[in-house]
C-alpha atoms as one frame of an Amber mdcrd trajectory, in Angstrom:
protein
 -16.099 -77.501 -59.051 -13.085 -79.551 -58.222 -12.218 -83.100 -57.083  -9.362
 -84.573 -55.178  -7.143 -87.181 -57.042  -3.785 -88.214 -55.617  -1.602 -85.135
 -55.319  -3.528 -83.154 -57.867  -6.690 -81.162 -57.813  -8.894 -81.300 -60.862
 -11.260 -78.395 -61.492 -14.289 -78.791 -63.741 -15.998 -75.819 -65.259 -18.669
 -75.209 -67.888 -17.840 -72.510 -70.411 -20.641 -70.103 -71.293 -22.530 -71.253
 -74.398 -21.093 -74.780 -74.251 -22.773 -78.017 -73.112 -19.559 -79.977 -72.609
 -17.652 -79.401 -69.355 -13.967 -78.793 -69.367 -11.332 -79.469 -66.681  -7.849
 -78.529 -65.627  -5.565 -80.093 -63.092  -3.384 -78.255 -60.535  -0.903 -79.777
 -58.194  -2.101 -79.543 -54.616   1.109 -77.987 -53.265   1.003 -75.351 -55.990
  -2.568 -74.492 -55.060  -1.707 -74.188 -51.356   1.304 -72.042 -52.191  -0.943
 -69.802 -54.251  -3.488 -69.587 -51.442  -0.746 -68.817 -48.908   0.655 -66.149
 -51.204  -2.752 -64.541 -51.521  -3.266 -64.654 -47.763   0.162 -63.159 -47.130
  -0.529 -60.469 -49.697  -3.861 -59.701 -48.071  -2.227 -59.598 -44.612   0.528
 -57.347 -45.834  -1.989 -55.078 -47.496  -4.074 -54.932 -44.320  -1.024 -54.151
 -42.183   0.018 -51.450 -44.645  -3.445 -49.914 -44.527  -3.523 -50.023 -40.708
  -0.005 -48.635 -40.440  -0.762 -45.856 -42.897  -3.996 -45.064 -41.036  -2.041
 -44.886 -37.775   0.500 -42.581 -39.396  -2.283 -40.405 -40.733  -3.836 -40.281
 -37.250  -0.486 -39.349 -35.695   0.078 -36.723 -38.353  -3.381 -35.301 -37.697
  -2.745 -35.203 -33.936   0.618 -33.513 -34.523  -1.082 -30.959 -36.751  -3.776
 -30.365 -34.117  -1.159 -29.988 -31.377   0.878 -27.628 -33.506  -2.185 -25.472
 -34.131  -2.970 -25.562 -30.422   0.608 -24.546 -29.621   0.367 -21.635 -32.048
  -2.838 -20.474 -30.357  -1.278 -21.053 -26.946   1.800 -19.015 -27.877  -0.505
 -16.187 -28.973  -2.298 -16.352 -25.629   1.030 -16.431 -23.789   2.137 -13.295
 -25.667  -1.077 -11.519 -24.649  -0.620 -12.765 -21.068   2.923 -11.391 -21.075
   1.657  -7.925 -22.037  -0.962  -8.035 -19.269   1.669  -9.142 -16.757   3.892
  -6.230 -17.781   0.999  -3.848 -17.115   0.316  -5.514 -13.746   3.983  -5.190
 -12.788   3.892  -1.473 -13.621   0.692  -1.065 -11.599   2.153  -2.883  -8.595
   5.303  -0.738  -8.836   3.161   2.438  -8.946   1.201   1.162  -5.946   4.448
   0.707  -4.022   5.455   4.293  -4.908   2.091   5.599  -3.700   2.354   3.366
  -0.638   5.745   4.886   0.187   4.269   8.406   0.087   1.254   7.329   2.141
   3.519   5.821   4.801   5.372   9.128   5.016   2.058  10.946   5.555   1.123
   8.401   8.210   4.513   8.894   9.901   5.462   5.251   9.273   8.864   3.879
   8.305   9.377   2.996   4.663   8.525  -0.576   3.675  11.694  -2.676   3.419
  12.615  -3.784  -0.119  13.067  -7.374   1.061   9.541  -7.381   2.481   8.185
  -6.004  -0.793   9.616  -9.060  -2.588   7.193 -11.249  -0.557   9.488 -14.270
  -0.618   8.075 -17.775  -0.116   9.526 -21.251   0.344   8.601 -24.919   0.462
   8.322 -27.726  -2.114   8.134 -26.639  -5.743   4.787 -27.061  -7.453   5.553
 -26.373 -11.111   2.597 -28.191 -12.665   4.783 -29.045 -15.662   3.199 -32.507
 -15.987  -0.007 -30.968 -17.289   1.950 -29.254 -20.081   3.735 -32.278 -21.570
   2.151 -31.648 -25.002   3.366 -28.032 -25.083   6.632 -27.136 -26.759   9.464
 -26.504 -24.241   9.784 -22.771 -24.926   6.064 -22.119 -24.440   6.016 -24.392
 -21.361   8.863 -22.426 -19.785   7.070 -19.147 -20.502   3.853 -20.470 -18.970
   5.616 -21.661 -15.838   7.401 -18.308 -15.539   4.099 -16.470 -15.997   2.512
 -18.622 -13.276   5.349 -17.759 -10.888   4.973 -14.041 -11.723   1.220 -14.179
 -11.116   1.749 -15.875  -7.749   4.227 -13.156  -6.741   1.938 -10.337  -7.915
  -0.939 -11.856  -5.936   1.215 -11.961  -2.798   2.324  -8.363  -3.366  -1.295
  -7.299  -3.857  -2.243  -8.910  -0.528   0.742  -7.206   1.129  -0.341  -3.839
  -0.266  -3.946  -4.399   0.822  -2.915  -5.193   4.394  -0.413  -2.332   4.513
  -2.968   0.155   3.139  -5.259  -0.768   6.026  -2.381  -0.169   8.421  -1.704
   3.210   6.767  -5.392   4.170   6.955  -5.490   3.289  10.645  -2.453   5.482
  11.306  -3.837   8.294   9.133  -7.110   8.139  11.029  -5.194   8.482  14.280
  -3.043  11.241  12.772  -6.161  13.005  11.486  -7.638  12.892  14.972  -4.438
  14.398  16.345  -4.452  17.097  13.663  -8.081  18.003  14.301  -7.472  18.303
  18.042  -4.216  20.260  17.704  -4.674  24.080  17.517  -3.143  24.591  14.079
  -5.501  27.302  12.741  -5.156  31.037  13.128  -8.079  32.150  15.326  -8.558
  35.281  13.177  -7.924  34.901   9.440  -7.812  38.622   8.551  -5.479  40.147
  11.111  -1.850  40.899  11.878   0.103  39.890  14.936   0.481  43.011  17.063
   2.155  41.354  20.076   3.875  37.966  20.266   4.370  35.481  23.072   7.171
  36.395  25.496   8.549  39.361  27.409   7.306  42.826  26.370   6.520  46.308
  27.644   2.997  46.274  29.081   0.882  48.731  26.966  -0.983  49.963  30.076
   1.645  50.040  32.846   4.718  50.425  30.659   6.533  47.790  32.679   8.357
  44.745  31.322   6.020  41.775  31.731   5.560  38.292  30.391   2.952  38.129
  27.629   1.556  34.598  27.734  -0.355  34.700  24.470  -0.492  36.286  21.011
  -2.474  39.389  20.110  -4.177  39.479  16.700  -5.139  42.990  15.736  -8.330
  43.081  13.640 -11.390  45.171  12.944 -14.163  45.188  15.539 -16.597  42.323
  14.915 -14.182  40.162  12.883 -15.102  36.442  13.304 -13.063  34.406  15.801
 -12.863  30.666  15.080 -12.005  27.593  17.157  -8.506  26.502  16.230  -9.209
  22.771  16.817 -12.023  20.369  17.681 -13.022  20.417  21.321 -15.576  21.184
  24.029 -16.238  24.630  25.509 -15.244  24.493  29.173 -15.853  28.191  29.934
 -17.786  31.003  28.278 -18.187  34.175  30.335 -16.720  37.467  31.480 -13.537
  37.978  33.506 -12.125  41.292  34.749  -8.877  41.014  32.840  -9.948  38.994
  29.808 -13.379  40.554  29.301 -15.533  38.255  27.144 -13.551  35.025  27.068
 -14.094  31.486  25.749 -12.016  28.503  26.827 -11.969  25.223  24.863 -10.523
  21.860  25.922  -9.381  19.711  22.987  -8.951  16.436  24.862  -5.314  15.830
  23.872  -3.643  17.997  26.500  -4.429  21.241  24.637  -6.580  24.076  25.999
  -7.114  27.292  24.017  -8.341  30.637  25.309  -9.896  33.537  23.315 -10.142
  36.886  25.177 -11.306  40.515  24.845 -14.090  39.481  22.437 -16.987  41.742
  21.616 -19.418  38.808  21.659 -19.359  35.164  22.662 -21.307  32.819  20.354
 -20.898  29.495  22.206 -21.906  28.209  25.602 -20.191  25.984  28.173 -20.507
  22.288  27.300 -20.971  22.970  23.597 -18.900  20.836  21.186 -17.122  22.784
  18.454 -15.229  21.845  15.294 -12.065  23.537  14.080 -13.102  26.540  12.022
 -16.427  27.099  13.825 -17.102  30.760  14.650 -17.158  31.121  18.440 -17.196
  34.915  18.834 -16.307  38.369  17.452 -13.184  40.474  17.895 -13.646  43.236
  20.486 -11.840  45.237  23.162 -13.450  44.130  26.412 -11.626  43.690  29.715
  -8.094  45.060  30.138  -7.557  46.186  26.548  -6.494  49.354  24.724  -7.726
  48.573  21.185  -9.704  46.080  19.127  -7.862  42.763  19.064  -8.018  39.082
  20.067  -5.769  37.800  22.834  -5.157  34.104  22.106  -3.534  31.581  24.475
  -2.584  27.897  24.261  -2.001  25.599  27.231  -0.194  22.296  26.655  -0.397
  19.814  29.538  -1.170  22.717  31.905   1.749  24.880  30.729   1.294  28.122
  28.748   3.148  27.820  25.398   3.685  29.970  22.316   0.546  29.510  20.136
   2.486  30.257  16.955   4.435  27.039  17.492   1.341  25.135  16.301  -0.244
  27.513  13.777   0.266  26.119  10.283  -2.758  27.379   8.323  -5.504  29.954
   8.087
């Protein structure tokens, strides 16, 4: 215990094993200086501990961020490889698209259009990447821009493919209704379209079709899709079938041995419509084949491109 006396403080204490108390006196200002020193020391120690703890926390956060950046850089590397593959795929799609446009009889896609340029305010999104190192942030922003461009190119290709398909569908319809087949696959052309010596009269006459010489009974096929507008017998043509193809084309198949279709029947290119014969005004087994275009007799071989 202690007691206050003038400018001194007297402390009494009882030593262990002794019955007589002892005392010592300390000047009051010395005691307060000692207390202040202890308090300052405690404050300094507390500040040091707090500061060190804060530094440890910062160091831990830096270590965590560095580890996250390492993982992020690994992901960015993998993303870069995937983007390279996507770029190659988009480039291959443009090559295929170019060929498809040729088939659809469309002009080539302009290179400037293929770049799918855009404008407007920049939206980099860099604020969300403030903890990422600058090099990785730049790579991420570049990758985002590349992805946006690839997405726009993919939408362009999707829309253009639909345009190509529409044109190909129209072109396919035109092909199927254009007489491009040979009416007799196993035959040779014995008389072409144009002026010739008539085999019966011996006079020079205009031959308005093509004669395909073939064995009796050889199948005769429709050279394009259409509807049979006539199936019967005429004095000159013998057994004859006439087909309208709905696009200005009319085909005629004459001198047949047999007719296998009737008027009003719809036929598809390649369908067998009769058999080679020698009916009507004919000297031997053959098929006389004619093509009318917009009401005018034209050379059938102008359109034949396949068997």
